[in-house]
C-alpha positions in Angstrom: -93.4 43.1 0.5 -91.8 43.1 4.6 -89.9 40.1 3.5 -88.6 41.9 -0.2 -87.4 45.0 2.0 -85.4 42.2 4.4 -83.8 40.2 1.7 -83.0 43.9 0.4 -81.1 44.7 3.3 -79.2 41.6 3.8 -78.2 41.6 0.5 -76.6 45.1 1.3 -75.2 43.7 4.4 -73.3 41.0 2.1 -72.6 43.6 -0.4 -70.3 44.7 2.1 -68.6 41.5 2.9 -69.0 39.4 -0.2 -66.2 37.0 0.5 -67.7 36.1 3.9 -70.8 34.8 2.1 -68.7 33.2 -0.6 -66.4 31.2 2.0 -69.6 29.8 3.7 -70.2 28.6 0.4 -67.2 27.0 -0.5 -66.6 25.7 2.9 -69.9 23.9 2.7 -69.0 22.5 -0.4 -65.6 21.0 0.7 -67.4 19.5 3.8 -69.6 17.8 1.8 -67.5 16.1 -0.1 -64.8 15.5 2.8 -66.4 14.9 5.5 -69.9 14.0 4.5 -71.7 17.1 6.0 -75.1 16.9 4.7 -76.5 19.7 6.8 -74.1 22.1 4.7 -76.7 21.9 2.0 -79.3 23.3 3.8 -76.7 26.3 4.8 -75.6 26.8 1.0 -79.2 26.9 0.0 -79.6 29.7 2.9 -76.5 31.5 1.0 -78.1 31.8 -2.2 -81.3 33.4 -0.7 -79.3 35.8 1.1 -77.7 37.3 -1.5 -78.8 38.0 -5.0 -75.1 37.7 -6.7 -76.0 33.7 -6.5 -74.0 32.5 -9.7 -71.2 33.9 -8.0 -71.8 32.2 -4.9 -72.7 28.5 -7.3 -69.3 29.1 -8.4 -67.5 28.9 -5.1 -69.3 26.2 -4.3 -68.3 24.4 -7.7 -65.1 25.2 -6.5 -65.3 23.6 -3.5 -67.0 20.6 -5.3 -63.4 20.4 -7.2 -61.0 21.3 -4.1 -62.8 18.4 -2.0 -62.6 15.9 -4.5 -59.1 16.6 -5.9 -58.0 16.3 -2.0 -59.9 13.2 -1.2 -57.5 11.2 -3.4 -54.8 12.4 -0.9 -56.4 11.6 2.2 -55.4 7.9 3.4 -58.6 6.2 4.7 -57.5 4.3 7.3 -54.8 4.3 10.0 -51.9 3.0 11.2 -50.5 3.3 7.7 -47.0 1.5 7.6 -44.5 2.7 4.8 -41.4 4.2 3.8 -40.4 7.8 2.4 -39.1 11.4 2.6 -39.7 14.4 4.7 -39.1 17.8 5.2 -38.6 19.6 8.4 -41.4 23.0 8.6 -41.3 23.4 12.5 -39.1 22.6 15.4 -40.0 23.1 18.8 -37.7 22.0 22.3 -39.6 20.8 24.8 -38.4 20.2 28.6 -41.2 18.2 30.2 -39.4 14.3 30.4 -36.0 15.5 29.9 -35.0 17.4 26.7 -36.5 16.6 23.1 -37.5 18.0 20.1 -41.1 18.1 18.4 -41.0 18.4 14.0 -43.6 19.2 12.4 -43.1 17.5 9.0 -43.9 17.1 5.3 -43.7 14.2 3.8 -43.1 14.6 0.0 -43.6 10.9 -0.1 -44.6 8.0 1.7 -44.7 4.4 -0.1 -47.2 2.0 1.7 -47.6 -2.0 0.1 -50.6 -0.6 -1.9 -50.4 3.1 -2.6 -48.0 6.4 -2.4 -49.1 9.4 -0.6 -47.7 12.8 -1.2 -47.5 15.9 0.7 -48.9 14.6 3.8 -48.3 16.4 7.3 -47.2 15.0 10.2 -45.6 15.3 13.5 -42.4 13.4 15.1 -40.7 13.7 18.4 -37.1 12.8 18.7 -34.1 13.1 21.2 -32.0 14.1 18.7 -31.5 17.7 16.9 -32.5 17.3 13.3 -30.8 20.1 11.0 -34.0 22.0 8.7 -31.5 22.1 5.9 -31.6 18.6 5.6 -34.2 16.5 3.5 -34.5 12.9 5.4 -35.9 9.2 4.9 -38.2 7.9 7.1 -39.8 3.9 7.6 -41.8 3.9 10.0 -46.0 3.7 10.7 -48.1 6.7 11.1 -50.9 7.1 13.5 -54.2 9.2 13.9 -55.5 11.0 16.8 -58.4 13.0 16.6 -56.7 14.2 12.9 -53.4 14.4 14.4 -51.4 12.4 12.6 -47.8 11.4 14.3 -45.2 8.5 14.1 -44.3 6.4 16.9 -40.2 5.7 17.1 -39.6 5.7 13.6 -36.2 4.8 11.8 -34.7 8.2 10.3 -31.6 8.4 8.3 -30.2 11.6 6.2 -31.1 12.2 2.6 -29.8 14.7 1.2 -29.3 18.8 2.1 -31.4 21.7 0.9 -30.2 24.8 -0.8 -31.9 27.1 2.3 -34.4 26.4 4.7 -36.3 29.1 6.5 -37.5 27.0 9.1 -34.0 26.1 10.2 -33.4 29.8 10.8 -36.7 30.4 12.3 -35.8 27.8 15.2 -32.4 29.4 15.5 -33.7 33.0 16.2 -36.5 31.5 18.6 -33.6 29.9 20.4 -31.8 33.5 20.4 -34.8 35.2 22.0 -35.2 32.3 24.3 -31.8 32.5 25.7 -32.5 36.1 26.1 -35.2 35.9 28.0 -33.3 33.4 30.1 -30.4 35.3 30.9 -32.6 38.4 32.2 -35.7 36.8 33.7 -34.5 34.1 36.5 -37.9 32.5 37.0 -38.1 29.5 34.8 -41.7 29.7 34.1 -41.9 33.1 33.2 -39.5 32.9 30.8 -41.3 30.6 29.6 -44.3 31.7 29.6 -43.1 35.0 28.0 -41.0 33.4 25.3 -44.7 31.3 24.4 -46.1 34.9 24.1 -44.2 35.6 21.5 -43.6 32.7 19.5 -46.3 30.1 20.5 -43.8 27.8 21.1 -44.3 25.8 24.8 -41.3 24.8 26.3 -43.0 22.2 29.1 -46.5 21.5 29.9 -47.0 23.0 32.8 -48.0 26.9 31.7 -50.4 25.4 28.9 -52.0 22.9 32.0 -52.3 25.9 34.1 -54.2 28.4 31.8 -55.8 25.4 30.1 -57.8 24.9 33.5 -58.7 29.0 33.7 -60.0 28.7 30.0 -57.1 30.9 29.1 -55.6 28.8 26.7 -56.2 31.3 23.6 -54.2 33.9 25.4 -51.2 31.5 24.3 -51.9 30.6 21.2 -50.7 34.1 18.8 -53.5 35.6 17.1 -55.2 39.0 16.4 -54.7 40.2 19.8 -51.1 39.2 19.6 -50.7 41.1 15.8 -52.4 43.9 17.2 -50.0 44.9 20.2 -47.0 44.1 17.9 -48.6 46.8 15.8 -49.6 49.5 18.0 -46.0 49.3 19.6 -44.2 50.0 16.9 -46.7 52.3 14.7 -46.3 54.3 18.5 -42.2 54.6 17.7 -43.0 55.0 13.4 -45.2 57.5 13.6 -42.6 60.0 15.8 -40.3 59.7 12.8 -42.1 59.1 9.5 -45.2 60.0 7.8 -48.4 58.2 8.1 -48.0 56.4 4.5 -44.0 55.3 5.2 -45.4 54.3 8.6 -48.0 51.8 7.2 -45.3 50.7 4.5 -42.9 49.5 7.2 -45.8 48.1 9.6 -46.4 45.9 6.7 -43.0 44.5 6.1 -42.9 44.1 10.4 -45.7 41.9 10.3 -44.6 40.0 7.2 -41.1 39.2 9.5 -43.0 38.3 12.2 -45.3 36.1 10.4 -42.0 34.6 8.9 -40.9 34.6 12.7 -43.6 32.2 14.4 -44.6 30.1 11.3 -47.8 29.2 10.2 -49.9 28.1 12.7 -53.6 28.3 11.9 -54.4 31.1 14.4 -51.3 33.0 13.2 -52.3 32.9 9.5 -55.6 33.9 10.0 -54.2 37.0 11.8 -51.9 37.5 9.4 -54.2 37.6 6.6 -56.7 39.9 8.0 -53.7 42.8 9.2 -52.1 42.6 6.2 -55.4 43.6 4.3 -55.9 46.2 7.1 -52.6 47.9 6.6 -53.4 47.7 2.4 -57.0 49.0 2.8 -55.0 52.0 5.0 -52.1 52.5 2.2 -54.9 52.6 -0.7 -57.2 55.0 1.3 -60.3 52.5 0.8 -62.6 51.2 3.5 -61.7 48.0 5.7 -64.6 45.7 6.2 -63.2 43.1 9.0 -65.8 40.9 8.2 -64.8 40.4 4.4 -61.2 40.4 5.6 -62.0 36.7 8.1 -64.3 35.6 5.0 -61.3 36.1 2.3 -58.8 35.0 5.1 -61.1 31.5 5.8 -61.1 31.0 1.5 -57.5 31.0 1.3 -56.5 28.9 3.9 -58.9 26.3 2.8 -58.3 26.4 -0.9 -54.7 25.8 0.1 -55.3 23.1 3.1 -59.1 21.6 2.8 -58.4 19.2 5.9 -57.8 22.2 8.1 -61.3 22.7 9.1 -60.9 19.6 11.2 -58.3 21.6 12.9 -59.6 22.6 16.5 -57.0 25.7 16.0 -58.9 26.6 13.1 -62.1 26.4 14.2 -61.6 28.2 17.7 -59.9 30.8 16.0 -62.3 31.6 13.5 -65.4 31.3 15.7 -64.0 33.5 18.1 -62.8 36.3 15.8 -66.4 36.2 14.0 -67.9 36.6 17.5 -66.2 39.6 17.9 -66.8 41.0 14.8 -70.4 39.9 14.2 -72.1 39.7 17.7 -69.8 41.9 20.3 -70.9 45.5 18.8 -74.7 44.0 19.1 -73.8 42.6 22.7 -72.4 45.8 23.9 -74.9 48.0 22.5 -77.5 46.2 24.9 -74.8 46.5 27.6 -75.2 50.1 27.1 -78.3 50.1 28.6 -76.7 49.7 31.9 -73.3 51.2 31.1 -74.0 54.1 28.7 -71.3 55.6 26.3 -70.8 59.4 26.8 -70.1 62.1 24.2 -66.7 63.9 24.3 -68.3 66.8 26.3 -69.5 64.8 28.7 -66.3 63.2 29.5 -64.3 66.6 29.6 -66.7 67.9 32.2 -66.1 64.8 34.4 -63.9 65.4 37.2 -60.6 63.2 37.5 -61.7 60.7 39.4 -65.5 60.0 37.5 -62.9 59.6 34.3 -61.3 56.9 35.9 -64.3 55.5 36.9 -66.2 55.9 33.3 -62.8 54.1 31.7 -63.0 51.4 33.7 -66.8 51.0 33.3 -66.6 51.3 29.4 -63.4 48.6 29.5 -65.6 46.0 31.7 -68.6 46.5 29.2 -66.3 45.9 26.9 -64.8 42.5 28.1 -68.3 41.5 29.2 -69.4 41.8 25.8 -66.6 40.2 23.9 -66.4 37.3 26.7 -70.3 36.9 26.2 -69.9 36.7 22.6 -67.1 34.6 21.9 -68.3 31.9 24.4 -72.0 32.1 23.5 -71.0 31.0 19.9 -68.3 28.4 20.7 -69.4 27.4 23.6 -71.2 23.7 22.0 -67.6 23.2 20.4 -65.8 23.1 23.7 -67.9 20.7 24.8 -67.5 18.7 21.7 -63.7 18.8 22.0 -63.1 19.0 25.7 -66.5 17.7 27.1 -65.7 20.7 29.5 -66.3 24.2 29.8 -65.1 25.9 32.6 -67.1 28.8 34.3 -64.6 30.8 35.7 -63.2 31.5 32.5 -65.8 34.0 32.0 -64.5 35.9 34.6 -60.8 35.4 34.3 -61.3 36.7 30.5 -61.8 39.9 31.6 -59.0 40.5 33.3 -55.9 38.2 32.0 -55.8 39.4 28.4 -55.8 43.0 29.6 -52.9 42.0 31.5 -51.5 40.1 29.1 -51.8 43.0 26.8 -49.6 45.4 28.8 -47.5 42.7 29.4 -46.7 42.1 26.1 -45.9 46.1 25.6 -43.6 45.9 28.2 -41.9 42.6 27.1 -41.3 44.5 23.5 -39.7 47.2 25.3 -37.7 45.7 27.2 -36.1 43.7 24.1 -36.0 46.5 22.1 -34.2 48.4 24.7 -32.0 45.4 25.8 -28.7 47.3 24.2 -28.8 49.6 26.9 -27.7 47.7 30.2 -29.2 49.8 33.2 -32.8 50.6 31.4 -33.1 47.2 30.5 -31.8 45.6 33.5 -34.8 48.0 35.3 -37.4 46.9 32.4 -36.4 43.2 33.0 -36.8 43.4 36.7 -40.3 45.2 36.2 -41.1 42.4 33.6 -40.5 39.6 35.7 -42.3 41.2 38.9 -45.6 41.7 36.6 -45.1 38.1 34.8 -45.2 36.5 38.1 -48.2 38.3 39.5 -49.8 37.2 36.3 -49.0 33.2 36.9 -49.7 33.7 40.3 -53.2 34.7 39.8 -53.7 32.0 37.2 -52.1 29.4 39.2 -53.7 30.3 42.7 -57.3 29.2 40.6 -59.7 28.1 44.2 -60.2 24.4 43.5 -63.4 25.1 45.4 -64.3 27.5 42.2 -63.3 25.1 39.7 -66.7 24.4 38.1 -67.6 22.9 34.5 -70.6 22.3 32.6 -69.4 18.9 31.2 -71.3 17.0 28.4 -70.7 14.1 25.7 -73.7 14.1 24.0 -73.2 17.0 21.5 -73.2 15.9 17.7 -71.2 17.8 14.7 -74.9 17.9 13.2 -75.7 20.0 16.4 -72.9 22.8 16.0 -73.2 23.1 12.3 -77.1 24.1 13.0 -76.3 25.7 16.3 -73.6 28.1 14.9 -75.5 28.5 11.6 -78.8 29.5 13.6 -76.8 32.1 15.9 -75.4 33.6 13.2 -78.3 34.4 11.1 -79.9 35.7 14.4 -77.1 38.3 15.0 -76.9 38.9 11.2 -80.5 40.0 11.4 -80.3 41.9 14.6 -77.0 43.9 13.2 -79.4 45.0 10.4 -82.5 45.4 11.7 -81.5 46.6 15.3 -78.2 48.0 15.7 -79.2 49.9 12.5 -82.5 51.5 14.2 -84.8 49.4 11.9 -86.4 47.3 14.8 -89.8 47.7 13.7 -89.0 45.9 10.2 -87.3 43.2 12.3 -90.7 42.7 14.8 -92.8 42.7 11.6 -90.9 40.0 9.8 -90.7 37.8 13.1 
């Protein structure tokens, strides 16, 4: 009886976020076909138990099988792969690490080898020549692979023909204009490089990514829901002063679309973009927004479009970190409330000025600790698997630096928005430069004596799948039975 009651409550949970379980079923099937992850069969059967609308779960699983087989034929089974073909440019990055050179993300429309012709393979090339994205190019060379990252080494490239239009060339030119604006107003090289990275996700060198990776802050450089949230906060503050709520939401929808086109379809950006679109649309049509359902839908759409993106480190970390925040953070925050209690409005109003400040600082620290613990607890084995180490001090830095970067981004957007006013913009850019230097110095002066790492090379992908599955199930149970004040039912089941 208690078992049936528990299953009913789990089913009610997934009724609110059906795409979460649909996407799990779908990626299980894709993983089985493309990557031979047979442990996913067990996860699929669990999804059938947890959700009573199992025919839909089976349909998504079968769709995953079909998509997996369809894409299996497109994936080369060995590297290096020598041949020739035609490509278009999808993204352009300008780098200055060892003199100026350009990094290009390309899509091979066709690539002919001795035995087979492949289509729509995505890879990367580097060149000192500036290639115009409005052209198609012919390429002759060898595709190499490193951790699923495909690249050419010194290929022979010639122009093929001009395209009618290229959003990629326009994107590069707009990012270049933003970079020159920051360079003109910010004197410190590292500062304007860092600020440009925050808004565009483009690094102009290896220094900033390196110092942020040492302290476990690399995620702050990759545009995600955090950056989209700051952008929406900034523009909603302005729009709400002049327009009704509905008109403001329509403008925010348009702005978020333009920003997505500006930064480009990087994995973490795609996820954040889909979720922010669903959030704004839900507000527009007065529907309740379920973030766990939105993350499930975004995962399904992204894997449907590009199944091999499951192998992307950015994809794995982006979704797992977001999933941890949405599922685990409320539970860890609830637990930490035993030590730092939430107060109601009347209690807060009774505080004196100093007490209010202390209370807000404590609440922020509680939330930051909760998010940091939730995210790192879930992605910890994945970080060890990919990087073989985990920086302990990242737990401390992630309590402070993301908050400072949030303030920095608001200041940066304000400075750009008012750049047409000379005196005001000068004051803002000077403040921006000082604040940016403070953050970079804080990160750069990371004491070497405190650079402790947990290291391991023995973690397998099957262990990671099992670990994430078990932790997710435990926290789903905790969310249903503990947070919803049903602790007794949970204890009886256990």
